[in-house]
N, C-alpha and C positions, 0 to 999 in steps of 0.2 A: 415643258413650261418652267419658268423661272420660279425657284423656291424661295426667292427672297423679295419682299415688297418695301419700298421705301417711299415716303413722302415727306416733303418739307412744307411747313406752313408758317405763316406769321401769326402769332397769337398774341394775347393780352395777359401780362402778368401783373398781378396785384399782391403785394407783399408788405407786411409790417405797417398796415395802415395808409400806404401810399396810393396814389392815383394808378390806373392802369398804364402799363407802357408796353410797346411792342418788343417781342423777342421771337427768335426762331425756334420752332419745334421741329425736330426730325423724328418722325414715326419709322420704326423698323419692324418687319416681321420676318422671321425665319422659320421654314418648316421644320427644321430640326428641333425648335422648341416651340411646338404647335399651340400651346395655351396662352404664350406670352406676346406681348407688344413692348419693344423698347421705345422709351420716349426721352430724348435728350434735348434739353433747353440751352440754347446758347444766345449770346449778345456780344457784339463787337469781337467776334472770333474766340470768345472765351466759353468754356462750357459751365453753365451755372448749376445744372443738376442732370442726373440720369436716374431714371426710374424704369423698372420692369413692372409692368402691369398685366393683369389678367385680360385676355382678348374678349372673352364672354361678358365680363363685368362692364368693360369699356362700351360694348354694344348696347347692353342694358341700360347704362347711365344716359344714353341718348333718350330714352323714353320715361325713366323713373330714377329717383335717387337710389343709389347703391353704395355700400362700403360702410363700415363702421370703425376701421382702423386707420392706418396711416394714409391711405388713399381712398378718396371718396368722389363720387361723379354724380352729377344731377343735370337735367336739362333746366335751361332758363330762357326766358324770352329776352332777346337782345335787340330792341329796336325792331327793324324791319325783318330780322332773321332770328332763328332760334340758335342758341348757343349751348355748348356742353361746358358746364363748370367743372374743372377738375381741382380737388383740393389735396394738398399734400402736406403732411404733418412730419416734422423732423425730430431730432433729439430734444429732450427736455433740457431746460435751462436750470441754473441752480436755484432761481425763484420758483420753480414749479411750472413756469410756463413752457411752451414748446414752439420751436420753429414752425411757421405756417405760411404757405404760399397758395395762392389761388390763381388758376389760369383759365382763361375764357377762350374758346376756339369755337369756330364756326362749325356747327353740327353736321351740316352737309357734306364738308370735307372729311370729317371723321367718317361718316357713313360711307363715303366713296372709298376711302382706304380700307375699311372694313370689307367691302364687298370685293375688293381686289385679293384680300388675304383669304377670303372664303372660297375664291377661285382656286387658290393654291391648295388649301386644306378645308374642306367643308366643315361646318360645325357638327359636332358628333363623330366625325372621322378621325379626330386627333388620336395619334398613337405615342406612346411614351416607351422608351426602352427600359422599363423596370426590370424585366427579366436580365438584360445585359448589365444594367447597374449593379443588381444583386450578385450576379456572377463575378463582376470585377471586385466587389467588396469581400465576398467570400474567398476568392482567390488570393487576396491580399492578407487575410488573416493567418 
């Protein structure tokens, strides 16, 4: 079985009080990092942002608001279908404000992506190489 899962989606980005506009979102999952999903947002061939998010939190965000820090997810009704609202907060400005972008994605597409990742590594069966990492750190001391 392939240990990598990829999905590209057209999503709606809303930043700095603008109207929504379409961008590409590339979702990536690698069984080597089983708790994470990498999300790369691109427009006109340029990478706008790259985030690594918690896979479990992404799934929870489909049904309830989650997150209190730089990344927050919540379900929203988007016309005829449900959307997942993904909010990303960046660095602080000198005036005390923060960069902020909101992305709206079709919830069904995210759920399908997560099902594919669960086929690779089921929730609760994630393993991390903590022992190997500690051995490397201690060997370098």
